[in-house]
RODOMAR-792959 format. One record per residue (C-alpha): residue number from 0; residue in one letter; chain; x, y, z. Coordinates in steps of 0.2 Angstrom, whole numbers, plus 2048, in hexadecimal, padded with zeros to 3 digits. Each point is the difference from the previous one (the first is absolute). Layout:
{NUM, a, A, {X, Y, Z}}
...
//
This chain:
{0, m, A, {738, 37A, E54}}
{1, g, A, {7F5, 7F9, 7F1}}
{2, r, A, {7F8, 7F0, 7FE}}
{3, h, A, {7FA, 7F6, 7F1}}
{4, y, A, {7ED, 7FD, 801}}
{5, i, A, {7F6, 7F7, 7F3}}
{6, p, A, {7EF, 805, 7FB}}
{7, r, A, {7F3, 7F3, 804}}
{8, n, A, {7F8, 800, 7EF}}
{9, l, A, {810, 7FF, 7F6}}
{10, g, A, {80B, 7F1, 7FB}}
{11, p, A, {813, 7FF, 802}}
{12, s, A, {802, 806, 7EE}}
{13, a, A, {7F8, 810, 803}}
{14, c, A, {80B, 805, 80E}}
{15, k, A, {811, 808, 7FF}}
{16, p, A, {80C, 7F9, 80E}}
{17, r, A, {809, 80D, 80B}}
{18, t, A, {80F, 7FB, 80B}}
{19, v, A, {7FD, 802, 813}}
{20, e, A, {80E, 803, 80B}}
{21, v, A, {7FE, 7F6, 810}}
{22, l, A, {811, 801, 809}}
{23, t, A, {7F8, 80C, 80D}}
{24, a, A, {7EF, 7F9, 7FF}}
{25, s, A, {7F5, 800, 810}}
{26, p, A, {7F8, 7F0, 807}}
{27, q, A, {7F0, 805, 7F9}}
{28, r, A, {808, 802, 7EF}}
{29, l, A, {808, 7EF, 801}}
{30, h, A, {7EF, 7F9, 803}}
{31, l, A, {7F9, 808, 7F0}}
{32, l, A, {80F, 7F9, 7F7}}
{33, l, A, {7FC, 7EF, 806}}
{34, i, A, {7EF, 802, 7F8}}
{35, e, A, {808, 803, 7F0}}
{36, a, A, {80A, 7F0, 801}}
{37, a, A, {7F0, 7F7, 803}}
{38, v, A, {7F8, 808, 7F1}}
{39, r, A, {80F, 7FC, 7F6}}
{40, y, A, {7FD, 7EE, 804}}
{41, i, A, {7EE, 800, 7FA}}
{42, e, A, {805, 809, 7F0}}
{43, r, A, {80F, 7F6, 7FB}}
{44, t, A, {7F9, 7EE, 804}}
{45, r, A, {7F0, 801, 7F7}}
{46, a, A, {800, 7F5, 7F0}}
{47, a, A, {7F3, 80A, 7F7}}
{48, w, A, {7FA, 812, 804}}
{49, q, A, {7EF, 807, 7FD}}
{50, r, A, {7F9, 811, 804}}
{51, q, A, {7F7, 7FA, 80F}}
{52, d, A, {810, 7F8, 807}}
{53, h, A, {809, 811, 7FF}}
{54, e, A, {7F2, 807, 80A}}
{55, t, A, {800, 7F3, 80D}}
{56, a, A, {813, 802, 802}}
{57, f, A, {7FF, 813, 803}}
{58, e, A, {7F1, 7FE, 80B}}
{59, s, A, {80A, 7F4, 80A}}
{60, l, A, {80E, 80E, 801}}
{61, t, A, {7F3, 80C, 807}}
{62, k, A, {7F9, 7F4, 80C}}
{63, a, A, {811, 7FB, 806}}
{64, q, A, {805, 812, 803}}
{65, q, A, {7F1, 801, 80C}}
{66, i, A, {805, 7F0, 809}}
{67, v, A, {812, 806, 803}}
{68, a, A, {7FA, 811, 806}}
{69, e, A, {7F5, 7F7, 80D}}
{70, e, A, {80F, 7F5, 805}}
{71, i, A, {80B, 80F, 802}}
{72, q, A, {7F3, 809, 80B}}
{73, a, A, {7FF, 7F0, 80A}}
{74, g, A, {812, 802, 804}}
{75, r, A, {806, 7F1, 7F5}}
{76, a, A, {80C, 809, 7F4}}
{77, t, A, {80C, 7F3, 7FC}}
{78, p, A, {802, 7F9, 7EE}}
{79, y, A, {7FB, 7EF, 805}}
{80, d, A, {7F0, 807, 808}}
{81, a, A, {7FC, 809, 7F0}}
{82, a, A, {804, 7F2, 7F5}}
{83, e, A, {7F5, 7F4, 80A}}
{84, a, A, {7F1, 80C, 7FE}}
{85, i, A, {803, 801, 7ED}}
{86, t, A, {802, 7EE, 7FE}}
{87, r, A, {7F1, 7FC, 80B}}
{88, w, A, {7F5, 80C, 7F5}}
{89, l, A, {807, 7F9, 7F0}}
{90, r, A, {7FC, 7EE, 805}}
{91, e, A, {7EE, 805, 805}}
{92, n, A, {7FC, 80B, 7F1}}
{93, i, A, {80A, 7FA, 7F1}}
{94, s, A, {7FA, 7F1, 7F6}}
{95, y, A, {80E, 7F4, 7FE}}
{96, n, A, {800, 7F2, 7F3}}
{97, d, A, {80B, 7F8, 7F3}}
{98, s, A, {804, 810, 7F7}}
{99, v, A, {802, 80B, 810}}
{100, p, A, {80C, 7F8, 80D}}
{101, t, A, {7FE, 800, 812}}
{102, p, A, {804, 811, 809}}
{103, p, A, {811, 803, 806}}
{104, s, A, {805, 7FC, 812}}
{105, n, A, {804, 80E, 80C}}
{106, q, A, {813, 7FC, 7FF}}
{107, d, A, {7FF, 801, 7ED}}
{108, i, A, {7F9, 812, 801}}
{109, v, A, {80C, 806, 80D}}
{110, d, A, {80F, 7F8, 7F6}}
{111, w, A, {7FA, 809, 7F0}}
{112, l, A, {7FF, 811, 809}}
{113, l, A, {811, 7FD, 809}}
{114, f, A, {808, 7FC, 7EF}}
{115, d, A, {7F9, 811, 7F9}}
{116, l, A, {806, 809, 80F}}
{117, k, A, {811, 7F9, 7FD}}
{118, q, A, {801, 806, 7EF}}
{119, g, A, {7FB, 812, 806}}
{120, f, A, {7F0, 802, 7F6}}
{121, c, A, {7EF, 7F8, 7FE}}
{122, n, A, {7F8, 802, 7EF}}
{123, y, A, {7F0, 7F8, 7FC}}
{124, y, A, {807, 7FA, 7EF}}
{125, a, A, {813, 803, 800}}
{126, t, A, {803, 7F2, 80C}}
{127, a, A, {7F2, 7F4, 7FA}}
{128, e, A, {80C, 7F6, 7F4}}
{129, v, A, {80D, 7FF, 80E}}
{130, i, A, {7F3, 7F9, 80C}}
{131, l, A, {7FB, 7F4, 7F3}}
{132, l, A, {812, 7FA, 7FE}}
{133, r, A, {801, 7FE, 813}}
{134, i, A, {7F0, 7F6, 800}}
{135, d, A, {807, 7F4, 7F3}}
{136, r, A, {80F, 7FD, 80B}}
{137, v, A, {7F5, 7FC, 80F}}
{138, p, A, {7F6, 7F0, 7FD}}
{139, s, A, {7F5, 803, 80E}}
{140, i, A, {7FA, 810, 7F9}}
{141, r, A, {801, 7FC, 7EE}}
{142, l, A, {7F5, 7F0, 803}}
{143, g, A, {7F5, 807, 80D}}
{144, h, A, {804, 7F5, 80F}}
{145, p, A, {806, 804, 812}}
{146, e, A, {812, 7FE, 803}}
{147, w, A, {7FF, 7F2, 80C}}
{148, l, A, {7F6, 7F5, 7F4}}
{149, t, A, {80C, 805, 7F2}}
{150, k, A, {80F, 7FA, 80A}}
{151, r, A, {7F8, 7F0, 805}}
{152, l, A, {7FB, 7FC, 7EE}}
{153, r, A, {812, 804, 7FA}}
{154, q, A, {807, 7F5, 80D}}
{155, a, A, {7F5, 7F1, 7FC}}
{156, y, A, {7FF, 801, 7ED}}
{157, h, A, {810, 806, 7F9}}
{158, d, A, {7FA, 7FE, 7EE}}
{159, e, A, {7ED, 802, 801}}
{160, w, A, {7FE, 80E, 80D}}
{161, e, A, {7FC, 80D, 7F2}}
{162, f, A, {7F4, 7F4, 7F7}}
{163, i, A, {7F7, 7FE, 811}}
{164, m, A, {7FF, 812, 803}}
{165, e, A, {7FA, 805, 7EE}}
{166, a, A, {7F3, 7F2, 801}}
{167, n, A, {7F9, 807, 810}}
{168, n, A, {7FD, 810, 7F7}}
{169, q, A, {7F6, 7F8, 7F2}}
{170, r, A, {7ED, 7FE, 7FE}}
{171, p, A, {7FC, 7EF, 806}}
{172, p, A, {7F7, 7F4, 7F5}}
{173, m, A, {7EF, 7F7, 804}}
{174, w, A, {801, 7ED, 802}}
{175, i, A, {7F1, 7F5, 801}}
{176, r, A, {7FF, 7EE, 808}}
{177, n, A, {7F5, 7F4, 7F6}}
{178, n, A, {7F5, 7F5, 80B}}
{179, s, A, {805, 7EF, 7F9}}
{180, q, A, {7F1, 7F8, 808}}
{181, r, A, {7F5, 80A, 7F5}}
{182, q, A, {809, 800, 7EF}}
{183, s, A, {811, 7FE, 7F8}}
{184, r, A, {80B, 80F, 7FE}}
{185, d, A, {7FE, 7FF, 7ED}}
{186, a, A, {7EE, 801, 802}}
{187, m, A, {801, 80F, 80C}}
{188, l, A, {80C, 809, 7F3}}
{189, a, A, {7F2, 7FC, 7F3}}
{190, r, A, {7F3, 808, 80B}}
{191, m, A, {80B, 80F, 803}}
{192, a, A, {803, 802, 7ED}}
{193, e, A, {7ED, 800, 7FD}}
{194, a, A, {7FE, 80E, 80D}}
{195, g, A, {80D, 80A, 7F7}}
{196, i, A, {80E, 7FD, 80D}}
{197, n, A, {811, 7FD, 7F9}}
{198, a, A, {80A, 7F4, 80B}}
{199, v, A, {80D, 7F2, 7FF}}
{200, a, A, {805, 7F1, 80A}}
{201, g, A, {80D, 804, 80D}}
{202, e, A, {811, 7F8, 7FF}}
{203, e, A, {800, 7FA, 812}}
{204, g, A, {7F1, 7F5, 807}}
{205, e, A, {7F2, 7F7, 7F7}}
{206, d, A, {7F2, 80C, 806}}
{207, c, A, {809, 810, 7FC}}
{208, i, A, {7F9, 80D, 7F4}}
{209, l, A, {808, 811, 7FC}}
{210, l, A, {7F5, 80E, 7F9}}
{211, e, A, {806, 80B, 7F3}}
{212, r, A, {7F9, 80F, 80A}}
{213, p, A, {7F7, 801, 811}}
{214, c, A, {7ED, 800, 800}}
{215, d, A, {7F2, 801, 80C}}
{216, v, A, {7FD, 7EF, 808}}
{217, t, A, {7ED, 801, 7FC}}
{218, k, A, {806, 7FE, 7EE}}
{219, l, A, {809, 7EF, 803}}
{220, p, A, {7F5, 7F1, 7FA}}
{221, g, A, {7F9, 7F8, 80F}}
{222, f, A, {809, 80A, 80D}}
{223, e, A, {7F1, 803, 80B}}
{224, v, A, {7FD, 7ED, 801}}
{225, g, A, {812, 7FB, 803}}
{226, d, A, {805, 7FA, 7EE}}
{227, c, A, {810, 80A, 802}}
{228, s, A, {808, 80C, 80D}}
{229, v, A, {80D, 80E, 800}}
{230, q, A, {811, 7FA, 807}}
{231, d, A, {812, 803, 7FA}}
{232, g, A, {809, 7F2, 7F7}}
{233, a, A, {80D, 7FF, 80E}}
{234, a, A, {7F3, 7FE, 80E}}
{235, q, A, {7F8, 7F2, 7F5}}
{236, q, A, {80F, 7F5, 802}}
{237, a, A, {7FC, 7FC, 812}}
{238, a, A, {7F3, 7F4, 7FD}}
{239, a, A, {80A, 7F5, 7F4}}
{240, l, A, {80F, 801, 80B}}
{241, l, A, {7F7, 7FA, 80F}}
{242, d, A, {7F7, 7F3, 7F6}}
{243, p, A, {7F2, 7FA, 80C}}
{244, q, A, {7FA, 7EF, 7FE}}
{245, p, A, {7EE, 7F8, 802}}
{246, g, A, {7FB, 7FD, 812}}
{247, e, A, {80D, 80C, 808}}
{248, w, A, {7FE, 80E, 80C}}
{249, v, A, {808, 810, 7FB}}
{250, l, A, {804, 810, 809}}
{251, d, A, {801, 811, 7F8}}
{252, a, A, {809, 80B, 80C}}
{253, c, A, {7FF, 813, 7FE}}
{254, a, A, {7F2, 7FC, 7F3}}
{255, a, A, {7F8, 811, 7FD}}
{256, p, A, {7FA, 805, 7F3}}
{257, g, A, {7FD, 7EE, 7FC}}
{258, g, A, {806, 7FE, 7EE}}
{259, k, A, {80C, 7F2, 804}}
{260, t, A, {7F3, 7F7, 80B}}
{261, a, A, {7F4, 800, 7F2}}
{262, h, A, {80D, 7FA, 7F4}}
{263, l, A, {804, 7F1, 80B}}
{264, l, A, {7EE, 7FB, 800}}
{265, e, A, {7FE, 802, 7EE}}
{266, r, A, {80F, 7F6, 7FC}}
{267, q, A, {7FC, 7F2, 80C}}
{268, p, A, {7ED, 7FF, 804}}
{269, k, A, {801, 7F0, 809}}
{270, l, A, {80A, 806, 80F}}
{271, a, A, {7FA, 7FB, 812}}
{272, g, A, {800, 812, 805}}
{273, v, A, {809, 811, 7FE}}
{274, v, A, {802, 80C, 80F}}
{275, a, A, {804, 812, 7FB}}
{276, v, A, {806, 80B, 80F}}
{277, d, A, {805, 812, 801}}
{278, a, A, {803, 80C, 80E}}
{279, d, A, {7F7, 80F, 7F7}}
{280, e, A, {7EE, 7FD, 803}}
{281, n, A, {7FB, 80D, 7F3}}
{282, r, A, {80A, 7F9, 7F2}}
{283, l, A, {7FA, 7EF, 805}}
{284, k, A, {7EF, 805, 7FA}}
{285, r, A, {807, 801, 7EE}}
{286, v, A, {805, 7ED, 802}}
{287, q, A, {7EE, 7FB, 803}}
{288, e, A, {7FA, 80C, 7F2}}
{289, n, A, {80B, 7F8, 7F4}}
{290, l, A, {7FB, 7EE, 805}}
{291, d, A, {7EE, 805, 7FF}}
{292, r, A, {802, 807, 7EE}}
{293, i, A, {808, 7F0, 7FA}}
{294, g, A, {7F5, 7F5, 80A}}
{295, l, A, {80D, 7F8, 80A}}
{296, s, A, {801, 7FB, 813}}
{297, a, A, {80E, 802, 80D}}
{298, k, A, {801, 802, 812}}
{299, v, A, {805, 813, 802}}
{300, i, A, {808, 804, 811}}
{301, h, A, {805, 811, 808}}
{302, g, A, {810, 7FC, 809}}
{303, d, A, {813, 803, 802}}
{304, a, A, {80A, 7F4, 7F5}}
{305, a, A, {80E, 802, 80C}}
{306, a, A, {7F5, 7F8, 80E}}
{307, p, A, {7F7, 7F1, 7F7}}
{308, e, A, {7FC, 7F8, 811}}
{309, q, A, {7F3, 80E, 803}}
{310, w, A, {7F5, 7FC, 7F1}}
{311, w, A, {805, 7EE, 7FB}}
{312, p, A, {804, 7F7, 811}}
{313, e, A, {7FF, 7EE, 7F9}}
{314, g, A, {806, 7F8, 7F0}}
{315, q, A, {80D, 803, 7F3}}
{316, f, A, {7FF, 804, 7ED}}
{317, d, A, {806, 7F7, 7F1}}
{318, r, A, {805, 80F, 7F7}}
{319, i, A, {803, 812, 806}}
{320, l, A, {801, 810, 7F5}}
{321, l, A, {809, 80E, 80A}}
{322, d, A, {7FD, 810, 7F6}}
{323, a, A, {80B, 809, 80D}}
{324, p, A, {7FE, 813, 804}}
{325, c, A, {80E, 809, 7F7}}
{326, s, A, {806, 811, 7FA}}
{327, a, A, {7F6, 7FD, 7EF}}
{328, t, A, {80F, 807, 7F7}}
{329, g, A, {7FC, 7F4, 7F1}}
{330, v, A, {7EF, 809, 7FD}}
{331, i, A, {805, 812, 800}}
{332, r, A, {7FA, 803, 7EF}}
{333, r, A, {7EE, 7FC, 806}}
{334, h, A, {803, 809, 810}}
{335, p, A, {80C, 80E, 7FE}}
{336, d, A, {7FD, 808, 811}}
{337, i, A, {80A, 7F1, 807}}
{338, k, A, {810, 809, 7FB}}
{339, w, A, {7FC, 80E, 80C}}
{340, l, A, {7F7, 7F8, 80D}}
{341, r, A, {80C, 7F2, 804}}
{342, r, A, {810, 804, 80A}}
{343, d, A, {811, 7F6, 801}}
{344, q, A, {7FD, 7FB, 812}}
{345, d, A, {7EF, 7F7, 7FA}}
{346, i, A, {80A, 7F3, 7F7}}
{347, r, A, {808, 7F9, 810}}
{348, e, A, {7EF, 800, 809}}
{349, l, A, {7F7, 7F7, 7F2}}
{350, a, A, {80E, 7F3, 7FF}}
{351, e, A, {7FE, 7FD, 813}}
{352, l, A, {7ED, 7FE, 7FE}}
{353, q, A, {802, 7F4, 7F1}}
{354, r, A, {80C, 7F6, 80B}}
{355, r, A, {7F4, 7FE, 80E}}
{356, i, A, {7F1, 7FC, 7F4}}
{357, l, A, {80B, 7F3, 7F7}}
{358, n, A, {806, 7F7, 810}}
{359, a, A, {7EE, 800, 807}}
{360, l, A, {7F8, 7F9, 7F1}}
{361, w, A, {80D, 7F3, 7FE}}
{362, g, A, {7F9, 7F7, 80F}}
{363, k, A, {7EF, 7FF, 7F8}}
{364, l, A, {807, 7F7, 7F1}}
{365, k, A, {7FF, 7ED, 7FF}}
{366, s, A, {80F, 7F5, 7FE}}
{367, g, A, {802, 7FE, 7ED}}
{368, g, A, {7F6, 810, 7FD}}
{369, t, A, {805, 80F, 7F5}}
{370, l, A, {801, 812, 805}}
{371, l, A, {802, 80D, 7F2}}
{372, y, A, {807, 811, 806}}
{373, a, A, {7FB, 80F, 7F5}}
{374, t, A, {803, 813, 801}}
{375, c, A, {7FD, 80E, 7F3}}
{376, s, A, {811, 807, 805}}
{377, v, A, {811, 800, 7F6}}
{378, l, A, {80B, 803, 810}}
{379, p, A, {80B, 7F1, 804}}
{380, e, A, {7FE, 803, 813}}
{381, e, A, {7EE, 7FC, 7FF}}
{382, n, A, {802, 7F2, 7F3}}
{383, r, A, {80F, 7F5, 7FD}}
{384, e, A, {809, 806, 810}}
{385, q, A, {7F1, 7FC, 80A}}
{386, i, A, {7FE, 7EE, 7F9}}
{387, r, A, {813, 7FD, 801}}
{388, a, A, {800, 804, 813}}
{389, f, A, {7F0, 7F5, 802}}
{390, l, A, {808, 7F1, 7F8}}
{391, a, A, {80F, 802, 80A}}
{392, a, A, {7F7, 801, 810}}
{393, t, A, {7F2, 7F3, 7FC}}
{394, k, A, {806, 7EE, 7FF}}
{395, d, A, {7F0, 7F8, 7FA}}
{396, a, A, {7FF, 80D, 7F1}}
{397, k, A, {805, 7FC, 7EF}}
{398, l, A, {801, 80B, 7F1}}
{399, v, A, {7F6, 7FA, 7F0}}
{400, p, A, {80A, 808, 7F1}}
{401, l, A, {7F5, 80B, 7F4}}
{402, h, A, {80E, 801, 7F4}}
{403, e, A, {812, 7FA, 7FD}}
{404, q, A, {808, 80E, 80A}}
{405, d, A, {7F4, 7FE, 80F}}
{406, t, A, {80B, 7FA, 80E}}
{407, p, A, {801, 802, 813}}
{408, d, A, {80D, 80D, 7FE}}
{409, c, A, {7F6, 80A, 7F4}}
{410, p, A, {7EE, 7FA, 802}}
{411, g, A, {7F0, 804, 7F7}}
{412, r, A, {7FA, 808, 7EF}}
{413, q, A, {800, 812, 7FF}}
{414, f, A, {7F5, 809, 7F3}}
{415, l, A, {805, 812, 7FC}}
{416, p, A, {7F4, 80D, 7FC}}
{417, g, A, {7FD, 801, 7ED}}
{418, e, A, {807, 7EE, 7FD}}
{419, a, A, {7F4, 7F8, 7F4}}
{420, e, A, {7F5, 80F, 803}}
{421, m, A, {7FD, 7FA, 812}}
{422, d, A, {802, 808, 812}}
{423, g, A, {80E, 7FD, 80B}}
{424, f, A, {7FE, 7F0, 80A}}
{425, y, A, {80A, 7F3, 80A}}
{426, y, A, {7FC, 7EE, 803}}
{427, a, A, {809, 7F2, 80A}}
{428, k, A, {7F9, 7EF, 802}}
{429, l, A, {804, 7F6, 810}}
{430, v, A, {7FB, 7EE, 805}}
{431, k, A, {7FF, 7FA, 812}}
{432, l, A, {80A, 7F0, 803}}
//
């Protein structure tokens, strides 16, 4: 029984397709057809093909064949095993960026194969358009997101879910935070213009600057001495929303890598003190590095935010910024691997961790004090549902509205990915009675 092979040194236009009957195909043959489905994915989802891209794809085909052969010899001869081997190799060896979407999941590859089998044939080109039509009908495949995340987004955002998923696939912009203790934002924009860097003032926040295109940080005027820092516009909202006042003690919980810690000190240099705590000792080093670069001082502590008595046994804080551990579904465009590393069951576990930290830190907040809850997630279970449940269970907690629709039934402010060119972020402001 014949099979359609593609020479490694030729592009698709140089190859004549030939129908391959697979109704009686052996398990080994099915695995090879799985490889073809994977290569179809590579070929059909690239925005722009160049010669070396063709060669990369066909080298991938050859390498995937070897991997599958090893899987068969090892006794793992199911489509899912082969699909896993293919997917794993593609993820490790193909460079994915804004013009090359993330690799297919095992289920995607298997589904495509079974679709071909159902039709009674598998032709490298003849079924390509049919597959593309099917992809268009399946949002999780068309927009390159796992099915569980697609489902959650569609349930939470009836009108915006496609906007969110499309924004997640875009190249992220580069945002700069001006150090207002050193110069005005207009002065920094002028310095950038002199350095040949095109930039504009951000729509949200008085320190926000949006670059026309990313550049090396060493080219930013005064970056090495702390005149400016790299921080997304949405993350820069935290300092203004918390609004620390002179003489106050402020806690930045889950502080790494320290951008918000530094911004709090830049915004209010007359604080009595700032404590930055994080459970990750390695990432905590970044907090100190950022403070040292800018010339700021804070008490940096390695500790569990859910157990504050272990690292801050006495005293309370006037203001607390809780940048809670989360799914990071608002920053997928900066970290595309989040889509494939996260699992649906992670959300419940993260929500429980957030609940424990929030309850623990509330005891460290003074009466009349303010707590700002923040995540870089867009999922309601981590955001408004979390705060709604906390308000219902905590008698001395009161919501401070951040906009007209910010109510105890639907609390907080949700920034969506791509909104005003910023990342996805959530904020809720609470005061202790």
